[in-house]
Backbone as a chain_set.jsonl record, in Angstrom:
{"seq": "XXXXXXXXXXXXXXXXXXXXXXXXXXXXXXXXXXXXXXXXXXXXXXXXXXXXXXXXXXXXXXXXXXXXXXXXXXXXXXXXXXXXXXXXXXXXXXXXXXXXXXXXXXXXXXXXXXXXXXXXXXXXXXXXXXXXXXXXXXXXXXXXXXXXXXXXXXXXXXXXXXXXXXXXXXXXXXXXXXXXXXXXXXXXXXXXXXXXXXXXXXXX", "coords": {"N": [[203.044, 15.35, 84.936], [200.938, 15.433, 87.731], [200.559, 13.33, 90.689], [197.644, 11.329, 90.601], [194.449, 11.818, 91.942], [192.047, 9.464, 92.823], [188.655, 9.049, 91.656], [185.869, 9.65, 93.861], [185.51, 7.031, 96.112], [185.403, 3.922, 97.873], [186.588, 4.238, 101.159], [190.028, 3.913, 101.991], [191.593, 1.361, 103.954], [193.485, 1.225, 107.012], [197.027, 0.571, 107.065], [199.029, -1.799, 108.404], [201.732, -2.016, 107.924], [202.566, 0.486, 107.235], [204.648, 3.22, 107.943], [204.938, 5.462, 110.765], [204.981, 8.585, 112.546], [205.052, 9.791, 115.834], [202.272, 11.801, 116.614], [201.846, 12.448, 113.997], [200.029, 11.632, 110.973], [199.908, 8.227, 109.715], [202.28, 7.119, 107.248], [201.33, 6.698, 103.857], [200.696, 3.528, 102.326], [202.669, 2.067, 99.822], [201.872, 0.558, 96.763], [203.008, -1.542, 94.317], [202.565, -2.062, 90.868], [203.423, -4.376, 88.574], [204.468, -5.805, 85.461], [204.389, -7.275, 82.162], [203.982, -5.876, 78.809], [200.667, -4.792, 77.993], [199.256, -5.925, 80.144], [197.519, -4.686, 81.748], [198.289, -2.807, 83.696], [198.063, 0.041, 84.079], [195.271, 0.524, 83.945], [194.382, -1.098, 86.063], [195.68, 0.114, 88.203], [194.457, 2.667, 88.505], [191.861, 1.815, 88.936], [192.081, 0.457, 91.374], [192.878, 2.564, 93.012], [190.562, 4.083, 92.921], [188.768, 2.315, 94.117], [189.811, 1.963, 96.729], [190.034, 4.538, 97.597], [192.425, 6.048, 97.205], [195.568, 7.326, 95.883], [196.883, 7.315, 92.532], [199.872, 6.763, 90.691], [200.816, 7.937, 87.676], [202.528, 6.622, 84.757], [205.703, 7.788, 84.083], [207.243, 7.325, 81.808], [205.481, 7.175, 79.634], [204.721, 9.851, 79.268], [207.203, 10.934, 78.611], [207.727, 9.664, 76.141], [205.589, 10.674, 74.62], [206.203, 13.4, 74.656], [208.719, 13.548, 73.393], [208.499, 12.056, 71.121], [209.642, 9.587, 70.771], [211.225, 6.605, 72.099], [213.162, 6.295, 75.178], [216.738, 6.799, 75.064], [219.65, 4.766, 75.785], [221.276, 6.172, 77.644], [219.401, 7.701, 78.894], [217.828, 6.246, 80.501], [218.293, 6.106, 83.285], [217.374, 8.586, 84.078], [214.63, 8.28, 83.576], [213.997, 6.311, 85.476], [214.644, 7.67, 87.888], [212.904, 9.851, 87.767], [210.397, 8.613, 87.879], [210.551, 7.496, 90.432], [210.705, 9.828, 91.985], [208.18, 10.895, 91.539], [206.58, 9.015, 92.82], [207.401, 9.352, 95.475], [206.538, 11.983, 95.918], [203.8, 11.627, 95.626], [203.26, 9.981, 97.793], [203.757, 11.701, 99.942], [201.795, 13.581, 99.438], [199.509, 11.995, 99.757], [199.713, 11.398, 102.482], [199.344, 13.965, 103.555], [196.699, 14.344, 102.909], [195.448, 12.456, 104.364], [195.167, 9.918, 103.275], [195.395, 6.389, 102.669], [196.646, 4.85, 100.727], [198.833, 4.444, 97.928], [199.02, 3.804, 94.615], [201.19, 2.452, 92.335], [201.962, 2.776, 89.074], [203.853, 1.029, 86.876], [206.528, 0.981, 88.346], [209.989, 1.918, 89.298], [211.484, -0.509, 88.97], [210.523, -1.63, 86.626], [211.646, -0.005, 84.657], [214.342, -0.677, 84.948], [214.282, -3.374, 84.186], [213.512, -3.22, 81.456], [215.684, -1.798, 80.563], [217.704, -3.683, 80.678], [216.622, -5.583, 78.896], [216.377, -4.213, 76.421], [218.789, -2.788, 76.038], [220.782, -4.322, 77.129], [221.768, -3.529, 79.548], [222.484, -3.698, 82.848], [222.856, -2.007, 84.938], [221.041, -0.502, 86.392], [219.698, -2.062, 88.159], [220.489, -2.392, 90.882], [219.784, 0.005, 92.237], [217.047, -0.005, 91.664], [216.117, -2.388, 92.878], [216.738, -1.853, 95.554], [215.062, 0.312, 96.055], [212.634, -0.951, 95.69], [212.049, -2.298, 97.978], [210.591, -0.608, 99.491], [207.924, -0.851, 98.974], [204.783, -1.839, 100.179], [203.334, -3.852, 99.073], [203.479, -5.889, 96.182], [202.044, -6.311, 93.092], [202.091, -8.676, 90.71], [201.41, -8.882, 87.448], [199.867, -11.225, 85.382], [200.522, -12.665, 82.095], [198.008, -12.95, 80.745], [196.165, -11.521, 79.318], [194.964, -10.27, 76.151], [197.436, -9.118, 73.837], [197.905, -5.703, 72.986], [198.426, -3.116, 70.636], [200.146, -0.054, 71.311], [201.274, 2.427, 70.402], [204.448, 4.02, 70.738], [205.213, 2.698, 73.009], [205.088, -0.037, 72.855], [206.639, -3.073, 72.294], [205.985, -5.473, 71.215], [204.226, -8.659, 71.206], [206.017, -10.725, 71.567], [207.874, -10.064, 73.489], [206.79, -10.342, 75.948], [206.915, -12.682, 77.595], [209.762, -12.875, 78.091], [210.059, -10.453, 79.567], [208.435, -10.95, 81.806], [209.854, -13.093, 82.914], [212.278, -11.839, 83.625], [211.337, -10.018, 85.522], [210.361, -11.774, 87.505], [212.755, -12.959, 88.327], [214.196, -10.761, 89.373], [212.483, -9.823, 91.364], [212.547, -11.846, 93.235], [214.859, -11.356, 94.647], [214.401, -8.918, 95.746], [212.228, -8.467, 97.435], [210.134, -9.398, 100.244], [208.686, -12.596, 100.392], [205.921, -12.838, 101.059], [204.873, -10.413, 100.355], [204.41, -10.315, 97.716], [202.128, -10.813, 95.163], [200.621, -12.673, 92.663], [198.641, -11.729, 89.939], [195.924, -12.6, 88.029], [193.408, -13.242, 85.488], [190.387, -12.114, 83.829], [188.98, -8.906, 83.076], [186.488, -7.943, 85.349], [187.061, -9.987, 87.095], [189.829, -9.968, 87.297], [190.245, -7.483, 88.53], [188.894, -7.981, 90.942], [190.524, -9.959, 92.083], [192.833, -8.452, 92.541], [191.882, -6.494, 94.317], [191.251, -8.098, 96.512], [193.805, -8.952, 97.22], [195.043, -6.564, 98.054], [193.32, -5.798, 100.13], [193.714, -7.892, 101.926], [196.248, -7.374, 102.868], [195.787, -5.201, 104.424], [194.51, -6.029, 106.647]], "CA": [[201.704, 15.123, 85.468], [200.942, 15.208, 89.174], [199.854, 12.125, 91.129], [196.219, 11.469, 90.34], [193.478, 11.391, 92.947], [190.981, 8.653, 92.255], [187.311, 9.527, 91.947], [185.379, 9.236, 95.179], [185.217, 5.604, 96.186], [185.435, 3.415, 99.231], [187.752, 4.711, 101.9], [191.049, 2.908, 102.213], [191.795, 0.935, 105.332], [194.838, 1.445, 107.499], [198.015, -0.432, 106.7], [199.889, -2.021, 109.555], [203.119, -1.893, 107.534], [202.893, 1.877, 106.98], [205.386, 3.824, 109.038], [204.306, 6.648, 111.312], [205.723, 9.384, 113.507], [204.105, 10.248, 116.854], [201.655, 13.083, 116.336], [201.645, 12.595, 112.558], [199.304, 10.506, 110.386], [200.808, 7.225, 109.152], [202.601, 7.232, 105.83], [200.532, 5.841, 102.989], [201.353, 2.322, 101.83], [202.919, 2.023, 98.384], [201.573, -0.711, 96.095], [203.613, -1.564, 92.989], [201.969, -2.922, 89.85], [204.441, -4.693, 87.587], [204.058, -6.8, 84.484], [204.798, -7.002, 80.79], [203.06, -5.062, 78.024], [199.268, -5.202, 77.836], [198.755, -6.722, 81.266], [196.509, -3.9, 82.446], [198.839, -2.117, 84.874], [197.504, 1.387, 84.25], [193.846, 0.404, 84.254], [194.217, -1.664, 87.4], [196.165, 1.081, 89.196], [193.439, 3.679, 88.829], [190.693, 1.137, 89.5], [192.356, 0.207, 92.79], [192.841, 3.857, 93.695], [189.151, 4.446, 93.052], [188.123, 1.402, 95.061], [190.297, 2.162, 98.095], [190.106, 5.95, 97.928], [193.826, 6.452, 97.295], [196.15, 7.998, 94.73], [197.678, 6.473, 91.646], [200.984, 7.486, 90.082], [200.932, 7.572, 86.262], [203.842, 6.226, 84.255], [206.45, 8.905, 83.489], [207.734, 6.934, 80.489], [204.483, 7.526, 78.618], [204.831, 11.286, 79.011], [208.472, 11.138, 77.916], [207.554, 9.25, 74.746], [204.685, 11.625, 73.97], [206.87, 14.693, 74.526], [209.89, 13.478, 72.52], [208.199, 11.322, 69.905], [210.537, 8.424, 70.695], [211.516, 5.968, 73.382], [214.422, 6.796, 75.729], [218.025, 6.2, 74.738], [220.262, 4.066, 76.924], [221.76, 7.103, 78.661], [218.263, 8.398, 79.492], [217.07, 5.309, 81.33], [218.414, 6.481, 84.699], [216.463, 9.723, 84.27], [213.271, 7.733, 83.649], [213.877, 5.657, 86.784], [214.659, 8.671, 88.958], [211.689, 10.663, 87.672], [209.289, 7.807, 88.385], [210.715, 7.399, 91.884], [210.363, 11.127, 92.569], [206.719, 11.014, 91.491], [206.012, 8.177, 93.872], [207.666, 9.999, 96.764], [205.647, 13.141, 96.023], [202.44, 11.121, 95.822], [203.151, 9.48, 99.164], [203.643, 12.866, 100.813], [200.471, 14.157, 99.212], [198.529, 11.104, 100.382], [199.788, 11.598, 103.927], [198.739, 15.26, 103.87], [195.256, 14.234, 102.715], [194.925, 11.39, 105.203], [194.874, 8.739, 102.464], [196.186, 5.243, 103.111], [197.18, 4.034, 99.642], [199.363, 5.005, 96.684], [199.175, 2.711, 93.65], [202.278, 2.89, 91.464], [201.925, 2.173, 87.745], [205.185, 0.88, 86.288], [207.559, 1.52, 89.233], [211.338, 1.93, 88.736], [211.989, -1.82, 88.566], [210.168, -1.857, 85.229], [212.658, 0.673, 83.846], [215.565, -1.477, 85.008], [214.059, -4.583, 83.392], [213.566, -2.886, 80.03], [217.045, -1.378, 80.257], [218.437, -4.908, 80.355], [216.043, -6.238, 77.728], [216.6, -3.448, 75.19], [220.165, -2.31, 75.892], [221.738, -5.195, 77.785], [222.328, -2.734, 80.64], [221.972, -4.139, 84.152], [223.379, -1.088, 85.955], [219.971, 0.137, 87.16], [219.031, -3.021, 89.039], [220.787, -2.2, 92.308], [218.937, 1.091, 92.74], [215.639, -0.393, 91.548], [215.819, -3.385, 93.913], [216.768, -1.171, 96.849], [213.834, 1.095, 96.186], [211.445, -1.8, 95.686], [211.761, -2.741, 99.34], [209.701, 0.374, 100.111], [206.527, -1.153, 98.681], [204.112, -2.755, 101.094], [202.763, -4.95, 98.296], [203.746, -5.892, 94.746], [201.125, -7.11, 92.288], [202.726, -9.113, 89.469], [200.3, -9.175, 86.546], [200.134, -12.327, 84.465], [200.378, -12.418, 80.656], [196.81, -13.665, 80.299], [195.3, -10.623, 78.561], [195.436, -10.126, 74.77], [198.356, -8.015, 73.579], [197.337, -4.609, 72.196], [199.38, -2.084, 70.234], [199.979, 1.207, 72.039], [202.253, 3.404, 69.954], [205.876, 3.836, 70.98], [205.476, 1.925, 74.221], [204.869, -1.458, 72.647], [207.694, -3.759, 71.561], [205.417, -6.641, 70.577], [203.856, -9.738, 72.127], [207.132, -11.657, 71.774], [208.722, -9.674, 74.628], [206.068, -10.444, 77.221], [207.467, -13.752, 78.436], [211.067, -12.462, 78.619], [209.886, -9.425, 80.597], [207.928, -11.615, 83.004], [210.941, -13.879, 83.496], [213.206, -10.908, 84.269], [210.674, -9.513, 86.722], [210.351, -12.837, 88.517], [214.116, -13.125, 88.842], [214.578, -9.599, 90.178], [211.621, -9.72, 92.542], [212.979, -12.83, 94.237], [215.91, -10.793, 95.473], [214.09, -7.544, 96.146], [211.109, -8.314, 98.362], [209.72, -10.513, 101.085], [207.791, -13.423, 99.583], [204.497, -12.644, 101.313], [204.414, -9.121, 99.842], [204.253, -10.474, 96.268], [200.92, -11.549, 94.788], [200.397, -12.756, 91.216], [197.266, -11.37, 89.604], [195.459, -13.011, 86.718], [191.968, -13.139, 85.297], [189.893, -11.151, 82.857], [187.979, -7.918, 83.465], [186.111, -7.777, 86.751], [187.727, -11.031, 87.879], [191.192, -9.491, 87.55], [190.126, -6.433, 89.541], [188.511, -8.603, 92.209], [191.711, -10.604, 92.642], [193.731, -7.404, 93.034], [191.251, -5.901, 95.503], [191.412, -9.046, 97.616], [195.211, -8.95, 97.635], [195.298, -5.332, 98.809], [192.533, -5.84, 101.365], [194.309, -8.849, 102.858], [197.414, -6.74, 103.482], [195.323, -4.158, 105.339], [193.857, -6.636, 107.811]], "C": [[201.804, 14.812, 86.952], [200.287, 13.881, 89.502], [198.358, 12.339, 91.037], [195.383, 10.984, 91.511], [192.404, 10.589, 92.249], [189.651, 9.329, 92.503], [186.854, 8.998, 93.292], [185.004, 7.768, 95.156], [185.218, 5.178, 97.628], [186.704, 3.893, 99.91], [188.737, 3.578, 102.098], [191.151, 2.564, 103.686], [193.251, 1.108, 105.717], [195.744, 0.279, 107.16], [198.976, -0.623, 107.848], [201.356, -1.836, 109.214], [203.521, -0.448, 107.298], [203.586, 2.475, 108.189], [204.685, 5.072, 109.516], [205.249, 7.315, 112.292], [204.72, 9.862, 114.54], [203.594, 11.653, 116.554], [201.39, 13.343, 114.874], [200.824, 11.418, 112.044], [200.279, 9.513, 109.781], [201.078, 7.489, 107.678], [201.727, 6.271, 105.035], [201.358, 4.642, 102.539], [201.485, 2.401, 100.318], [202.627, 0.625, 97.855], [202.115, -0.63, 94.676], [202.846, -2.513, 92.078], [203.003, -3.132, 88.757], [203.922, -5.788, 86.666], [204.525, -6.383, 83.108], [203.771, -6.109, 80.096], [201.661, -5.667, 78.02], [198.802, -6.157, 78.929], [197.813, -5.918, 82.147], [197.002, -3.128, 83.649], [198.164, -0.769, 85.122], [196.038, 1.324, 84.649], [193.64, -0.087, 85.679], [194.658, -0.674, 88.477], [195.092, 2.104, 89.532], [192.162, 3.043, 89.359], [190.883, 0.864, 90.997], [192.337, 1.506, 93.59], [191.404, 4.316, 93.905], [188.483, 3.59, 94.129], [188.512, 1.711, 96.502], [190.403, 3.63, 98.495], [191.526, 6.444, 98.101], [194.262, 7.259, 96.091], [196.79, 6.964, 93.818], [198.703, 7.344, 90.941], [201.115, 7.049, 88.629], [202.38, 7.292, 85.864], [204.535, 7.412, 83.58], [206.916, 8.576, 82.08], [206.765, 7.33, 79.39], [204.579, 9.009, 78.264], [206.123, 11.615, 78.264], [208.322, 10.808, 76.436], [206.659, 10.22, 73.986], [205.388, 12.952, 73.701], [207.99, 14.671, 73.485], [209.622, 12.737, 71.21], [209.088, 10.116, 69.693], [210.652, 7.793, 72.076], [212.872, 6.46, 73.898], [215.646, 6.067, 75.171], [218.606, 5.545, 75.989], [220.675, 5.039, 78.024], [220.654, 7.932, 79.299], [217.459, 7.508, 80.436], [217.136, 5.675, 82.815], [217.501, 7.657, 85.02], [215.021, 9.24, 84.393], [213.043, 7.106, 85.022], [213.766, 6.682, 87.903], [213.395, 9.522, 88.953], [210.478, 9.905, 88.194], [209.352, 7.702, 89.904], [210.32, 8.703, 92.567], [208.86, 11.341, 92.58], [206.068, 10.2, 92.605], [206.217, 8.802, 95.249], [206.738, 11.193, 96.975], [204.213, 12.705, 96.283], [202.247, 10.625, 97.248], [203.011, 10.636, 100.156], [202.27, 13.519, 100.671], [199.392, 13.307, 99.874], [198.528, 11.286, 101.897], [199.1, 12.902, 104.321], [197.219, 15.202, 103.79], [194.631, 13.143, 103.575], [194.531, 10.148, 104.435], [195.851, 7.624, 102.82], [196.972, 4.554, 101.998], [197.714, 4.89, 98.507], [199.674, 3.832, 95.761], [200.094, 3.178, 92.525], [202.285, 2.095, 90.163], [203.341, 2.188, 87.161], [206.269, 1.514, 87.148], [208.962, 1.35, 88.647], [211.893, 0.572, 88.314], [211.654, -2.128, 87.113], [211.184, -1.198, 84.299], [213.944, -0.14, 83.805], [215.444, -2.739, 84.159], [214.169, -4.279, 81.902], [214.943, -2.386, 79.629], [217.924, -2.59, 79.942], [217.933, -5.521, 79.057], [216.439, -5.539, 76.432], [218.076, -3.143, 74.962], [221.217, -3.255, 76.476], [222.411, -4.537, 78.973], [221.69, -3.152, 81.961], [222.339, -3.172, 85.28], [222.3, -0.468, 86.829], [219.343, -0.795, 88.193], [219.278, -2.75, 90.52], [219.891, -1.129, 92.911], [217.471, 0.695, 92.724], [215.255, -1.406, 92.621], [215.796, -2.749, 95.297], [215.483, -0.39, 97.066], [212.619, 0.194, 96.334], [211.102, -2.318, 97.074], [210.842, -1.771, 100.077], [208.23, 0.013, 99.934], [205.963, -2.147, 99.694], [203.611, -3.997, 100.37], [203.165, -4.777, 96.842], [202.757, -6.825, 94.07], [201.805, -7.406, 90.954], [201.637, -9.602, 88.53], [200.71, -10.218, 85.514], [199.911, -11.909, 83.009], [199.147, -13.118, 80.09], [195.769, -12.743, 79.674], [195.831, -10.513, 77.137], [196.391, -8.94, 74.635], [197.671, -6.981, 72.691], [198.42, -3.602, 71.865], [199.08, -0.788, 70.972], [201.114, 2.158, 71.695], [203.684, 3.022, 70.299], [206.176, 2.911, 72.144], [205.268, 0.427, 74.061], [205.979, -2.04, 71.787], [207.183, -5.013, 70.861], [205.147, -7.761, 71.56], [205.01, -10.682, 72.441], [208.003, -11.287, 72.968], [208.036, -9.923, 75.966], [206.633, -11.536, 78.13], [208.868, -13.411, 78.939], [210.971, -11.404, 79.713], [209.404, -10.055, 81.896], [209.03, -12.406, 83.694], [211.951, -12.983, 84.219], [212.607, -10.346, 85.554], [210.694, -10.546, 87.839], [211.727, -12.996, 89.151], [214.5, -11.979, 89.772], [213.743, -9.49, 91.451], [212.021, -10.71, 93.627], [214.042, -12.251, 95.162], [215.58, -9.444, 96.069], [213.061, -7.439, 97.25], [210.914, -9.563, 99.207], [208.623, -11.284, 100.351], [206.319, -13.105, 99.808], [204.008, -11.247, 100.938], [204.293, -9.136, 98.322], [203.029, -11.33, 95.988], [200.787, -11.516, 93.274], [198.919, -12.529, 90.945], [196.963, -11.79, 88.18], [193.958, -12.847, 86.629], [191.598, -12.033, 84.329], [188.932, -10.167, 83.515], [187.755, -7.796, 84.955], [186.783, -8.814, 87.64], [189.154, -10.61, 88.234], [191.183, -8.42, 88.641], [189.798, -7.03, 90.901], [189.714, -9.282, 92.868], [192.676, -9.577, 93.236], [193.178, -6.753, 94.295], [191.436, -6.812, 96.709], [192.844, -9.062, 98.132], [195.533, -7.724, 98.48], [194.574, -5.379, 100.148], [193.155, -6.783, 102.388], [195.541, -8.269, 103.544], [197.012, -5.711, 104.527], [194.724, -4.733, 106.608], [194.812, -6.742, 108.99]], "O": [[202.651, 14.025, 87.377], [199.533, 13.349, 88.686], [197.861, 13.418, 91.361], [195.581, 9.877, 92.012], [191.906, 10.991, 91.197], [189.516, 10.1, 93.453], [187.39, 8.013, 93.799], [184.266, 7.319, 94.279], [185.046, 6.009, 98.519], [187.769, 3.943, 99.295], [188.352, 2.435, 102.341], [190.833, 3.378, 104.552], [194.137, 1.134, 104.862], [195.291, -0.853, 106.988], [199.675, 0.316, 108.227], [202.158, -1.532, 110.097], [204.712, -0.166, 107.17], [203.163, 2.262, 109.326], [203.921, 5.683, 108.768], [206.186, 6.7, 112.801], [203.631, 10.301, 114.17], [204.369, 12.569, 116.279], [200.773, 14.351, 114.528], [200.901, 10.323, 112.601], [201.372, 9.902, 109.37], [200.228, 8.011, 106.956], [201.425, 5.168, 105.489], [202.577, 4.738, 102.392], [200.537, 2.756, 99.618], [203.076, -0.371, 98.423], [201.725, 0.254, 93.912], [202.518, -3.633, 92.47], [203.412, -2.182, 88.09], [203.06, -6.585, 87.037], [205.002, -5.265, 82.914], [202.814, -5.645, 80.717], [201.492, -6.886, 78.04], [198.041, -7.087, 78.665], [197.356, -6.408, 83.18], [196.214, -2.82, 84.544], [197.745, -0.474, 86.242], [195.616, 1.997, 85.589], [192.813, 0.454, 86.414], [194.065, -0.633, 89.555], [194.841, 2.382, 90.705], [191.449, 3.662, 90.15], [189.952, 1.022, 91.785], [191.836, 1.542, 94.714], [191.071, 4.874, 94.951], [187.722, 4.099, 94.952], [187.661, 1.723, 97.392], [190.817, 3.936, 99.613], [191.812, 7.182, 99.043], [193.434, 7.809, 95.365], [197.187, 5.885, 94.258], [198.444, 8.507, 90.632], [201.488, 5.906, 88.366], [203.321, 7.681, 86.556], [204.013, 7.973, 82.617], [206.978, 9.468, 81.234], [207.187, 7.774, 78.322], [204.523, 9.375, 77.09], [206.133, 12.478, 77.385], [208.74, 11.584, 75.577], [206.94, 10.551, 72.835], [205.195, 13.559, 72.648], [208.194, 15.654, 72.773], [210.439, 12.791, 70.29], [209.271, 9.667, 68.562], [210.233, 8.369, 73.08], [213.659, 6.995, 73.117], [215.589, 4.879, 74.851], [218.114, 5.744, 77.1], [220.454, 4.769, 79.204], [220.928, 8.776, 80.152], [216.524, 7.968, 81.091], [216.136, 5.562, 83.523], [216.922, 7.72, 86.105], [214.27, 9.743, 85.229], [212.015, 7.345, 85.655], [212.895, 6.575, 88.765], [212.875, 9.874, 90.012], [209.628, 10.48, 88.874], [208.33, 7.806, 90.582], [209.671, 8.684, 93.613], [208.322, 11.908, 93.531], [205.12, 10.652, 93.248], [205.316, 8.784, 96.087], [206.215, 11.394, 98.071], [203.497, 13.331, 97.064], [201.188, 10.827, 97.841], [202.229, 10.552, 101.103], [201.666, 13.951, 101.653], [198.464, 13.842, 100.482], [197.468, 11.323, 102.522], [198.358, 12.943, 105.303], [196.528, 15.92, 104.512], [193.42, 12.927, 103.523], [193.662, 9.396, 104.876], [196.987, 7.88, 103.221], [197.869, 3.758, 102.28], [197.137, 5.921, 98.162], [200.493, 2.973, 96.089], [199.815, 4.168, 91.85], [202.577, 0.899, 90.151], [203.938, 3.25, 86.982], [206.88, 2.496, 86.726], [209.118, 0.707, 87.609], [212.699, 0.506, 87.386], [212.418, -2.816, 86.437], [211.544, -1.768, 83.269], [214.563, -0.278, 82.751], [216.399, -3.129, 83.487], [214.844, -5.0, 81.168], [215.335, -2.531, 78.471], [218.778, -2.536, 79.057], [218.728, -5.932, 78.212], [216.796, -6.196, 75.454], [218.564, -3.225, 73.835], [222.415, -3.011, 76.332], [223.506, -4.939, 79.368], [220.489, -2.974, 82.159], [222.148, -3.491, 86.454], [222.606, 0.046, 87.905], [218.539, -0.354, 89.015], [218.357, -2.869, 91.328], [219.306, -1.331, 93.974], [216.729, 1.015, 93.653], [214.181, -1.298, 93.214], [214.935, -3.068, 96.117], [214.893, -0.434, 98.146], [211.671, 0.546, 97.036], [209.969, -2.735, 97.314], [210.365, -2.079, 101.17], [207.378, 0.517, 100.665], [206.589, -3.157, 100.016], [203.477, -5.064, 100.97], [203.191, -3.66, 96.325], [202.646, -7.994, 94.437], [202.064, -6.497, 90.165], [201.008, -10.629, 88.789], [201.751, -10.108, 84.867], [199.211, -10.937, 82.726], [199.234, -13.803, 79.071], [194.613, -13.136, 79.514], [197.036, -10.65, 76.927], [196.181, -7.89, 75.242], [196.946, -7.333, 71.761], [199.244, -3.269, 72.717], [197.922, -0.457, 71.229], [201.828, 2.636, 72.577], [204.083, 1.865, 70.171], [207.287, 2.392, 72.25], [205.275, -0.303, 75.053], [206.234, -1.56, 70.682], [207.873, -5.562, 70.002], [205.76, -7.817, 72.627], [204.991, -11.365, 73.464], [208.796, -12.112, 73.422], [208.65, -9.731, 77.016], [206.805, -11.309, 79.328], [209.151, -13.635, 80.116], [211.724, -11.453, 80.686], [209.909, -9.729, 82.97], [209.131, -12.391, 84.921], [212.425, -13.329, 85.302], [213.304, -10.216, 86.561], [211.009, -10.226, 88.985], [211.845, -13.15, 90.367], [215.067, -12.207, 90.84], [214.257, -9.102, 92.501], [211.848, -10.432, 94.814], [214.113, -12.619, 96.335], [216.38, -8.879, 96.815], [213.014, -6.424, 97.945], [211.455, -10.63, 98.917], [207.731, -10.68, 99.755], [205.54, -13.099, 98.854], [202.845, -10.923, 101.177], [204.096, -8.089, 97.705], [202.903, -12.438, 96.511], [200.835, -10.445, 92.669], [198.057, -13.071, 91.637], [197.652, -11.392, 87.241], [193.313, -12.377, 87.566], [192.393, -11.135, 84.048], [188.162, -10.539, 84.401], [188.688, -7.578, 85.728], [187.048, -8.548, 88.812], [189.625, -10.866, 89.342], [192.004, -8.445, 89.557], [190.372, -6.62, 91.909], [189.894, -9.184, 94.082], [193.261, -9.8, 94.296], [193.925, -6.489, 95.237], [191.746, -6.342, 97.805], [193.074, -9.171, 99.336], [196.213, -7.829, 99.501], [195.15, -5.039, 101.181], [193.127, -6.503, 103.587], [195.847, -8.634, 104.679], [197.799, -5.382, 105.415], [194.456, -3.991, 107.554], [194.429, -7.23, 110.053]]}, "num_chains": 1, "name": "protein.A"}
């Protein structure tokens, strides 16, 4: 699936952290949405893309599970990480070509690395995931304050949400600058409003 353009919404504002080349439009800012199961990452990603007039990058893992009828094996985790990263890079180039300022990334590569440790005890993907995570202008860490919901092959159960959050917190401490991490909580419109405010504050 190609990066998704949000429906027409408010135009995104420029990002001071976005890199640029003389004579070329600035590169779009990447925003990572991370969190455990049922924290609303996908919904929030497309809502933010709609609000700011950007693109959102769907989760490759979902397509893999749908296509194969199973979750990835241990030796397929690196492929999941690399495929997600490639999608984000393609979306950023597409956003630049269209003059868009924002790319919202649903379940970026760090999520694959976290689940690789949780499920397989494999920490080998962390170095690449942390290195890549420094590319994001902003990381939204979604709290476990929404009800857990079953979602086919991609759900391990509510009991894994706290361990996933703990692993994310540990890895993010070493991967990003503190002021580019914002925790997002709240229900419904309140959750969206908190996320919008976090993104808007980075654009000022």
